[in-house]
N, CA and C atoms as a LAMMPS dump frame, in Angstrom:
ITEM: TIMESTEP
0
ITEM: NUMBER OF ATOMS
330
ITEM: BOX BOUNDS ff ff ff
-5.0000000000000000e+02 5.0000000000000000e+02
-5.0000000000000000e+02 5.0000000000000000e+02
-5.0000000000000000e+02 5.0000000000000000e+02
ITEM: ATOMS id mol type element x y z
1 1 1 N -257.022 202.786 -229.9
2 1 2 C -257.091 201.451 -229.826
3 1 3 C -257.753 200.675 -231.081
4 2 1 N -257.942 201.045 -232.09
5 2 2 C -258.205 200.42 -233.219
6 2 3 C -257.277 199.383 -233.965
7 3 1 N -256.016 199.98 -233.439
8 3 2 C -254.963 199.158 -234.196
9 3 3 C -254.812 197.96 -233.241
10 4 1 N -255.114 197.381 -232.114
11 4 2 C -254.84 196.289 -231.101
12 4 3 C -256.185 195.619 -231.636
13 5 1 N -257.36 196.154 -231.725
14 5 2 C -258.564 195.015 -231.483
15 5 3 C -259.157 195.234 -233.427
16 6 1 N -258.25 194.284 -233.785
17 6 2 C -258.243 194.135 -235.252
18 6 3 C -258.966 192.743 -235.722
19 7 1 N -259.316 192.022 -234.942
20 7 2 C -260.453 190.675 -234.943
21 7 3 C -261.296 190.6 -235.336
22 8 1 N -262.126 189.731 -235.903
23 8 2 C -263.693 189.788 -235.963
24 8 3 C -263.975 188.379 -235.234
25 9 1 N -265.343 188.3 -234.527
26 9 2 C -265.479 187.001 -234.277
27 9 3 C -266.963 186.841 -234.283
28 10 1 N -267.76 185.291 -233.952
29 10 2 C -269.071 185.283 -233.899
30 10 3 C -269.097 184.381 -233.072
31 11 1 N -270.116 184.633 -232.213
32 11 2 C -270.47 184.08 -230.823
33 11 3 C -271.54 183.288 -231.163
34 12 1 N -271.74 182.113 -231.178
35 12 2 C -273.168 181.308 -230.928
36 12 3 C -273.487 181.418 -229.483
37 13 1 N -274.401 182.167 -229.367
38 13 2 C -274.86 181.939 -227.694
39 13 3 C -276.224 181.566 -227.61
40 14 1 N -276.522 180.763 -226.72
41 14 2 C -277.589 179.815 -226.394
42 14 3 C -278.032 180.059 -224.663
43 15 1 N -279.434 180.247 -224.348
44 15 2 C -280.039 180.292 -223.288
45 15 3 C -280.338 179.04 -222.857
46 16 1 N -280.727 177.857 -223.787
47 16 2 C -281.207 176.604 -223.521
48 16 3 C -280.578 175.534 -223.719
49 17 1 N -279.38 175.816 -224.227
50 17 2 C -278.481 174.6 -224.932
51 17 3 C -279.096 173.861 -226.134
52 18 1 N -280.106 174.497 -226.805
53 18 2 C -280.668 173.896 -228.163
54 18 3 C -280.742 174.788 -228.986
55 19 1 N -280.956 175.811 -228.747
56 19 2 C -281.267 177.153 -229.894
57 19 3 C -279.871 178.461 -229.585
58 20 1 N -279.327 178.227 -230.888
59 20 2 C -277.978 179.623 -230.668
60 20 3 C -277.998 180.597 -231.689
61 21 1 N -278.075 181.674 -231.447
62 21 2 C -278.245 182.877 -231.528
63 21 3 C -276.719 183.643 -231.856
64 22 1 N -276.256 183.769 -233.266
65 22 2 C -275.107 184.244 -233.524
66 22 3 C -275.044 185.877 -233.171
67 23 1 N -273.954 186.191 -232.48
68 23 2 C -273.645 187.379 -232.159
69 23 3 C -272.338 187.965 -232.817
70 24 1 N -272.364 188.856 -233.388
71 24 2 C -271.316 189.173 -234.407
72 24 3 C -270.321 190.537 -233.448
73 25 1 N -269.404 190.463 -233.239
74 25 2 C -268.316 191.668 -232.864
75 25 3 C -267.365 191.663 -233.749
76 26 1 N -267.234 193.008 -233.989
77 26 2 C -266.033 193.508 -235.032
78 26 3 C -265.045 193.724 -234.593
79 27 1 N -264.711 194.223 -233.385
80 27 2 C -263.551 194.856 -232.718
81 27 3 C -263.259 194.33 -231.539
82 28 1 N -262.571 193.161 -231.821
83 28 2 C -261.751 192.31 -230.82
84 28 3 C -260.484 191.93 -231.036
85 29 1 N -260.017 191.348 -229.8
86 29 2 C -258.736 191.072 -229.844
87 29 3 C -258.665 189.477 -229.425
88 30 1 N -258.166 188.594 -230.429
89 30 2 C -258.327 187.106 -230.322
90 30 3 C -256.899 186.639 -230.6
91 31 1 N -256.379 186.039 -229.456
92 31 2 C -254.708 185.413 -229.402
93 31 3 C -255.112 183.897 -228.863
94 32 1 N -254.663 183.079 -230.184
95 32 2 C -254.853 181.759 -229.868
96 32 3 C -253.51 181.146 -229.983
97 33 1 N -253.42 179.579 -229.522
98 33 2 C -252.119 179.082 -229.576
99 33 3 C -252.383 177.783 -229.953
100 34 1 N -251.676 177.219 -230.629
101 34 2 C -251.902 175.606 -231.081
102 34 3 C -251.221 175.091 -230.122
103 35 1 N -251.483 173.75 -229.492
104 35 2 C -250.841 173.133 -228.741
105 35 3 C -250.988 171.4 -229.044
106 36 1 N -249.971 170.735 -228.605
107 36 2 C -250.356 169.425 -229.329
108 36 3 C -249.671 168.474 -227.534
109 37 1 N -250.479 167.546 -227.02
110 37 2 C -250.75 167.272 -225.501
111 37 3 C -249.832 165.389 -226.131
112 38 1 N -248.802 165.034 -225.17
113 38 2 C -248.864 163.711 -225.098
114 38 3 C -249.804 162.756 -224.393
115 39 1 N -250.791 161.997 -224.991
116 39 2 C -251.615 161.357 -224.181
117 39 3 C -251.374 159.648 -224.481
118 40 1 N -252.296 158.961 -223.613
119 40 2 C -251.837 157.499 -223.66
120 40 3 C -252.016 157.121 -225.28
121 41 1 N -252.808 157.571 -225.845
122 41 2 C -253.101 157.037 -227.31
123 41 3 C -252.612 157.69 -228.225
124 42 1 N -251.747 158.539 -227.87
125 42 2 C -250.543 159.403 -229.003
126 42 3 C -250.443 160.735 -228.773
127 43 1 N -250.411 161.32 -229.706
128 43 2 C -250.496 163.302 -229.613
129 43 3 C -252.094 163.649 -229.799
130 44 1 N -252.413 164.73 -229.207
131 44 2 C -253.599 165.149 -229.135
132 44 3 C -253.384 166.726 -229.351
133 45 1 N -253.835 167.197 -230.526
134 45 2 C -253.761 168.59 -230.917
135 45 3 C -255.079 169.399 -230.832
136 46 1 N -254.617 170.383 -230.227
137 46 2 C -255.872 171.309 -229.934
138 46 3 C -255.288 172.876 -229.719
139 47 1 N -256.083 173.978 -230.025
140 47 2 C -255.724 175.202 -229.778
141 47 3 C -256.545 175.678 -228.279
142 48 1 N -256.252 176.858 -227.539
143 48 2 C -256.621 177.436 -226.571
144 48 3 C -256.401 178.851 -227.105
145 49 1 N -257.528 179.728 -226.501
146 49 2 C -257.064 181.11 -226.599
147 49 3 C -257.533 181.979 -225.676
148 50 1 N -257.926 183.133 -225.684
149 50 2 C -258.346 184.118 -224.894
150 50 3 C -258.587 185.427 -226.091
151 51 1 N -259.501 185.958 -225.983
152 51 2 C -260.641 187.021 -226.655
153 51 3 C -260.633 188.299 -225.508
154 52 1 N -260.447 189.35 -226.17
155 52 2 C -260.521 190.425 -225.558
156 52 3 C -261.779 191.336 -226.249
157 53 1 N -262.827 191.797 -225.356
158 53 2 C -263.766 192.339 -226.044
159 53 3 C -263.952 193.752 -225.518
160 54 1 N -263.778 194.75 -226.031
161 54 2 C -263.659 196.165 -225.684
162 54 3 C -265.087 196.763 -225.14
163 55 1 N -265.626 196.979 -224.159
164 55 2 C -267.331 197.173 -224.131
165 55 3 C -267.677 197.828 -222.933
166 56 1 N -268.447 198.67 -222.453
167 56 2 C -269.175 199.201 -221.314
168 56 3 C -270.491 198.178 -221.341
169 57 1 N -270.958 197.823 -221.93
170 57 2 C -272.277 197.149 -222.205
171 57 3 C -272.18 195.659 -221.838
172 58 1 N -273.32 195.201 -221.021
173 58 2 C -273.242 193.805 -220.587
174 58 3 C -273.353 192.703 -221.616
175 59 1 N -272.778 191.471 -221.567
176 59 2 C -272.836 190.791 -223.14
177 59 3 C -273.383 189.31 -222.718
178 60 1 N -274.217 188.886 -223.383
179 60 2 C -274.736 187.725 -223.224
180 60 3 C -273.655 186.536 -223.842
181 61 1 N -272.56 186.342 -223.032
182 61 2 C -271.742 185.438 -223.342
183 61 3 C -271.485 184.364 -222.1
184 62 1 N -271.663 182.78 -222.269
185 62 2 C -271.476 181.961 -221.135
186 62 3 C -270.678 180.971 -221.763
187 63 1 N -270.558 179.729 -220.632
188 63 2 C -269.845 178.761 -221.113
189 63 3 C -270.424 177.825 -221.787
190 64 1 N -271.593 177.994 -222.081
191 64 2 C -272.692 177.303 -223.188
192 64 3 C -272.294 177.321 -224.664
193 65 1 N -271.723 178.261 -224.82
194 65 2 C -271.294 179.078 -226.026
195 65 3 C -270.263 178.77 -227.037
196 66 1 N -270.225 178.939 -228.088
197 66 2 C -268.989 178.619 -229.018
198 66 3 C -268.727 179.711 -229.74
199 67 1 N -267.522 179.659 -230.411
200 67 2 C -266.932 181.04 -231.239
201 67 3 C -266.377 180.5 -232.171
202 68 1 N -266.531 181.25 -233.564
203 68 2 C -265.784 181.16 -234.75
204 68 3 C -265.048 182.478 -234.949
205 69 1 N -263.742 182.359 -235.667
206 69 2 C -263.082 183.443 -235.713
207 69 3 C -263.801 184.061 -237.091
208 70 1 N -263.951 185.486 -237.109
209 70 2 C -264.422 186.007 -238.114
210 70 3 C -265.96 186.02 -238.071
211 71 1 N -266.579 186.919 -239.255
212 71 2 C -267.904 186.823 -238.98
213 71 3 C -268.624 186.098 -239.917
214 72 1 N -269.547 185.023 -239.529
215 72 2 C -270.08 184.219 -240.514
216 72 3 C -271.765 184.11 -240.114
217 73 1 N -272.267 183.805 -240.691
218 73 2 C -273.852 183.789 -241.088
219 73 3 C -274.478 182.298 -241.36
220 74 1 N -273.498 181.19 -240.733
221 74 2 C -274.252 179.944 -240.872
222 74 3 C -274.909 180.058 -239.659
223 75 1 N -276.467 178.814 -239.625
224 75 2 C -276.922 178.592 -238.385
225 75 3 C -276.175 177.948 -237.862
226 76 1 N -276.394 177.531 -236.548
227 76 2 C -275.519 176.453 -235.654
228 76 3 C -276.003 175.148 -236.052
229 77 1 N -275.092 174.527 -236.348
230 77 2 C -275.126 172.978 -236.27
231 77 3 C -273.484 172.464 -235.795
232 78 1 N -273.526 171.582 -234.981
233 78 2 C -272.159 171.843 -234.282
234 78 3 C -271.177 171.053 -235.231
235 79 1 N -271.534 169.9 -235.973
236 79 2 C -270.797 169.226 -236.781
237 79 3 C -270.807 169.969 -238.093
238 80 1 N -271.454 170.557 -238.812
239 80 2 C -271.268 171.349 -239.723
240 80 3 C -270.235 172.349 -239.228
241 81 1 N -270.17 173.235 -238.734
242 81 2 C -269.33 174.319 -238.165
243 81 3 C -267.823 173.83 -237.931
244 82 1 N -267.892 172.453 -237.151
245 82 2 C -266.56 172.107 -236.816
246 82 3 C -265.348 171.311 -238.242
247 83 1 N -266.766 171.156 -238.83
248 83 2 C -266.19 170.717 -240.466
249 83 3 C -265.515 171.814 -241.338
250 84 1 N -266.251 173.161 -241.222
251 84 2 C -265.955 174.358 -242.316
252 84 3 C -265.216 175.096 -241.406
253 85 1 N -265.423 175.087 -240.167
254 85 2 C -264.194 176.275 -239.275
255 85 3 C -263.343 175.68 -238.174
256 86 1 N -262.61 176.597 -237.817
257 86 2 C -262.053 176.112 -236.357
258 86 3 C -262.711 176.672 -235.2
259 87 1 N -263.48 175.875 -234.742
260 87 2 C -264.643 175.914 -233.672
261 87 3 C -264.359 175.843 -232.097
262 88 1 N -264.423 177.035 -231.408
263 88 2 C -263.795 177.178 -230.143
264 88 3 C -265.09 177.108 -228.99
265 89 1 N -264.948 176.247 -227.891
266 89 2 C -265.467 176.104 -226.98
267 89 3 C -265.333 177.129 -225.883
268 90 1 N -266.441 178.048 -225.388
269 90 2 C -266.161 179.008 -224.109
270 90 3 C -265.878 178.318 -222.924
271 91 1 N -264.719 178.676 -222.33
272 91 2 C -264.618 177.894 -220.959
273 91 3 C -264.407 178.949 -220.014
274 92 1 N -264.276 180.19 -220.107
275 92 2 C -264.355 181.07 -218.891
276 92 3 C -264.981 182.429 -219.674
277 93 1 N -265.708 183.134 -219.095
278 93 2 C -265.763 184.562 -218.955
279 93 3 C -265.645 185.568 -217.865
280 94 1 N -265.104 186.413 -218.047
281 94 2 C -264.321 187.241 -216.959
282 94 3 C -265.05 188.714 -217.513
283 95 1 N -265.865 189.353 -216.569
284 95 2 C -266.493 190.643 -216.785
285 95 3 C -265.475 191.663 -216.106
286 96 1 N -264.801 192.575 -217.208
287 96 2 C -263.775 193.338 -216.681
288 96 3 C -264.202 194.859 -216.839
289 97 1 N -265.546 194.894 -216.83
290 97 2 C -266.261 196.548 -217.049
291 97 3 C -265.969 197.54 -215.771
292 98 1 N -264.514 197.458 -215.502
293 98 2 C -264.378 198.494 -214.201
294 98 3 C -262.898 199.125 -214.981
295 99 1 N -262.665 200.294 -214.442
296 99 2 C -261.399 200.96 -214.34
297 99 3 C -261.045 201.436 -215.927
298 100 1 N -260.131 201.623 -216.386
299 100 2 C -259.856 202.336 -217.535
300 100 3 C -260.24 201.721 -218.822
301 101 1 N -259.559 200.498 -219.108
302 101 2 C -260.026 199.605 -220.404
303 101 3 C -261.334 198.514 -219.979
304 102 1 N -262.403 198.946 -220.34
305 102 2 C -263.442 197.989 -219.573
306 102 3 C -263.781 197.257 -220.619
307 103 1 N -263.964 196.116 -220.632
308 103 2 C -263.895 194.865 -221.477
309 103 3 C -264.389 193.436 -220.685
310 104 1 N -264.313 192.765 -221.392
311 104 2 C -264.692 190.983 -221.072
312 104 3 C -263.325 190.481 -221.911
313 105 1 N -263.386 189.261 -221.258
314 105 2 C -262.101 188.639 -221.002
315 105 3 C -262.83 187.151 -221.42
316 106 1 N -262.516 186.226 -222.917
317 106 2 C -263.393 185.235 -222.788
318 106 3 C -261.985 184.182 -223.13
319 107 1 N -262.198 182.889 -222.631
320 107 2 C -261.322 181.976 -222.461
321 107 3 C -261.896 180.883 -223.404
322 108 1 N -261.185 180.314 -224.312
323 108 2 C -261.728 179.584 -225.213
324 108 3 C -260.861 178.425 -225.476
325 109 1 N -261.185 177.1 -226.136
326 109 2 C -260.708 175.956 -226.079
327 109 3 C -261.379 175.034 -227.215
328 110 1 N -260.593 174.685 -227.929
329 110 2 C -260.964 173.661 -229.277
330 110 3 C -261.548 172.299 -228.999
């Protein structure tokens, strides 16, 4: 299992939309794709991705949260994090803690 879950992420989790707590995960699988969309005003670039977190424990991750690839210690400031890192917004959270490989699957978008 350790050969597959080689990525690290920091999740900035919030309960109230104002205060964000960094949660570090050292063994996840993070797959993301860059894409370009043609819109009225030209090209729009962005990335989407999915993160698999193997765990049997309940995680505090919601669609109000943000994700940075890697372990970072920065305090949460949306603009500063966007300037410094590729910042993703959590768009879906699937709790798959049943069966053989118990995990969460997190959908993210830039």
